[in-house]
Structure formats: C-alpha cells, structure tokens
C-alpha positions in Angstrom: 1.7 24.6 3.5 3.9 26.7 -0.2 2.8 26.0 -3.9 5.5 27.2 -6.1 6.8 26.1 -10.2 9.9 24.5 -11.6 10.7 23.1 -14.7 13.8 20.3 -14.5 15.9 18.9 -16.8 16.1 15.4 -17.2 19.9 14.9 -17.5 22.4 12.3 -15.4 24.4 13.7 -12.5 28.2 12.3 -13.1 29.6 14.1 -9.5 30.6 10.8 -7.6 28.4 10.5 -5.1 28.8 7.5 -2.6 27.1 6.4 0.2 29.3 4.7 3.1 27.3 2.0 4.6 27.7 1.7 8.6 27.0 -1.5 10.2 25.8 0.4 14.2 23.3 2.4 13.9 22.1 1.5 10.7 23.8 5.1 10.2 25.0 5.5 6.9 27.3 8.0 5.2 27.5 10.7 2.6 30.3 12.6 1.0 29.3 15.2 -1.2 29.5 18.7 -2.8 26.6 21.4 -1.0 25.8 24.3 -3.0 23.2 26.8 -1.0 22.8 31.1 -0.7 25.0 32.8 1.7 23.1 33.1 5.0 22.7 36.8 4.7 24.2 37.5 8.3 27.2 36.6 6.0 26.7 38.8 3.2 28.3 41.5 2.7 26.4 43.2 0.6 23.5 41.9 1.1 21.7 43.0 -2.2 23.7 40.8 -4.1 23.6 36.3 -4.4 26.0 35.2 -3.6 26.2 31.1 -3.4 28.6 29.0 -0.9 29.7 25.8 -2.1 31.4 23.4 0.4 32.5 19.5 1.2 30.3 18.3 3.6 29.8 14.4 5.4 26.4 14.0 5.9 26.0 11.2 8.8 22.3 10.4 8.6 20.7 7.7 10.9 16.6 7.2 9.9 15.4 5.2 12.8 16.7 7.5 15.2 15.6 10.8 13.2 19.6 11.9 13.5 21.3 13.9 10.8 24.6 15.6 11.2 26.6 17.6 9.2 30.8 17.8 9.0 31.5 20.6 6.5 35.4 19.6 5.4 36.3 22.7 3.6 34.0 25.6 1.7 34.2 28.0 -0.2 33.0 31.8 -1.6 34.2 33.0 -3.9 32.5 36.4 -3.2 34.1 37.1 0.0 32.1 37.4 3.1 32.5 38.4 7.1 33.4 36.0 8.2 37.6 36.4 7.8 36.9 39.8 8.0 35.8 39.4 12.0 37.9 40.3 15.1 40.0 38.1 16.0 38.4 38.8 19.2 35.2 37.1 18.4 35.5 33.2 19.2 32.4 32.1 17.8 29.7 34.0 15.8 26.2 31.7 16.4 23.6 32.0 13.8 20.1 30.0 14.2 17.6 30.1 11.7 19.0 28.8 8.6 16.9 27.2 6.2 18.1 26.6 2.3 16.7 23.7 0.4 18.5 21.0 -1.1 17.7 19.4 -4.6 18.2 15.2 -5.5 18.2 16.7 -8.8 21.2 18.7 -8.3 23.3 18.5 -11.0 26.3 18.9 -8.9 25.2 15.5 -7.3 25.8 11.9 -8.3 23.6 9.1 -7.9 21.5 9.9 -4.7 19.2 6.9 -3.9 20.3 5.8 -0.4 20.1 9.3 0.3 16.8 10.0 -0.6 15.4 6.7 0.9 17.1 7.4 3.7 14.9 11.2 4.1 12.1 8.8 2.6 12.1 6.8 5.7 12.0 9.6 7.9 9.3 10.7 5.8 7.2 8.1 5.5 7.3 7.7 9.8 5.9 10.9 10.6 3.5 11.4 8.2 0.4 9.7 6.8 1.7 9.8 3.5 0.9 6.1 2.2 -1.2 6.3 -0.9 -0.7 9.7 -1.0 2.4 10.2 -2.6 4.9 8.7 -3.9 8.3 9.2 -1.9 11.3 8.0 -4.5 9.2 9.4 -7.6 8.3 12.9 -5.6 10.4 14.0 -2.2 12.7 15.4 -5.0 14.1 17.8 -2.3 13.7 18.5 1.3 14.4 22.1 3.3 16.7 21.7 6.3 16.3 24.5 9.0 19.8 24.3 10.3 21.9 26.1 13.4 25.4 27.0 12.5 28.8 27.9 15.1 31.6 29.2 13.3 35.0 29.9 14.6 36.8 33.2 12.8 39.9 32.2 14.3 40.0 28.5 11.9 37.5 29.4 9.7 34.9 26.0 11.0 31.9 25.6 10.8 29.6 23.7 13.1 26.2 22.6 11.5 23.4 21.7 13.7 20.8 20.1 11.8 17.1 20.8 13.5 15.1 19.5 10.7 13.7 19.1 7.9 10.4 19.8 6.2 9.5 17.2 2.9 9.1 19.3 -0.7 6.8 17.2 -2.7 7.2 18.0 -6.5 4.4 17.0 -8.9 4.4 18.1 -12.6 2.0 20.2 -13.8 -0.3 18.1 -16.1 -3.4 19.5 -18.8 -7.2 18.3 -18.0 -6.7 15.1 -20.3 -4.0 14.8 -17.8 -0.7 14.9 -19.9 2.5 17.4 -19.5 3.0 20.5 -19.8 6.5 22.3 -20.3 7.9 25.2 -20.5 7.2 27.3 -23.8 10.6 28.2 -24.5 12.1 25.7 -23.1 10.6 22.8 -23.8 11.0 21.1 -19.9 8.1 20.2 -17.4 6.7 21.8 -15.1 6.0 21.1 -11.7 4.9 22.2 -9.0 6.1 21.8 -5.3 4.1 21.4 -2.1 5.5 21.9 0.8 5.0 19.2 4.0 4.7 19.5 8.4 9.1 20.1 9.3 9.9 16.5 11.1 12.2 18.0 13.7 15.3 15.6 14.6 17.3 14.2 17.1 20.9 15.6 18.0 23.0 13.1 17.5 
C-alpha cells in the first residue's frame, strides 16, 4: 500500500460525460476525454514530461468484472515514437502500463455512474464495508493495462488487466479539524492504495 499527500480544488466539472446504459449484461458505456503521462517507451525525450490526450469509449460490466476501452482518437503534443517507427513494424506491444485515473479530474464531467460501477467491483472483492465510504473516498483508481499499437494505422488497443482502488482521506488535526494547504487554502488529502483487483477479459 502506498501513501501520498494531495490537495484538490472543489469545482464543478462542466465537460460532457454521459453514461449510456445498455440493458444487455448490465453494461454501462462511457464516453470520455482521458489524460495521462505518455508511457516512457513512447517518449522521445524520457527526461521530459509529456501528456497524452485520448477520446475513449469505456464499456464497464461491474457484475462480470470486465472493462474494455476503445480509443477513438488521441493526440500527443510533444511528439512520440509511434510516427517514427518504420512501416515494416506491424505491431508494438507494451505491457505493464499503469496510470491513475481521478474522478476529480477537471477535464471530466460528472462521473457518479462510473464511480458507482467501480465501487461495486471493489466492494465485491475487498471487505471495505464499515471501513471506507466508497462514494466519498474512492476518488481515483490505478489502471493496469497492456497496449497494442499499430504504427501504420496509428491505432491503439488497450487491454485492461486490473485496477487498484485508491482511497482518499482528508488530513485532520487531533481535534478532527481539516488541514488546509498554507499556500492554496485547499484541503490536504492522503491516499491509500488497496489491493489490486484482476479483471476478466471481455
């Protein structure tokens, strides 16, 4: 389990984020704009940070423990090795891709339904009832993925192998008062990673 300190703003998320409910097999479909650090294997300048922006469709079946992601489009402002790879390379496979997705990301819109789906997975695998309040404290998850990249078509296929729930708790004084960052005035949080949950493959 890892321990990290954060402070976060309390804002309204205005970007459109709409779950589409599918009556078949209790699947929910989400359209979102995701941001993450470009994997080091694709970064031309590994000493510099580079953010990858992708528009994706996520299909989540909380009962069957499956999450599939379809990358509809993506941009990498700093450039990457995908375009530099020889056309003779048909496929690049990256394993061990891990990144944290936050339900508090200001680039996203309201995500209550997605959060509920992932909380269902967590509560069915980890004994959290009475210990954590998932609707209030499950504010991010770490995705563990395998990527298949096809340089010729620029297609990226993401295979979600598992998730690690991240619990957020406000730091408090001994009197139970919330602690705020001296410079920003925002609440200070610490995070706790729960056990990884391995997923099935849709």
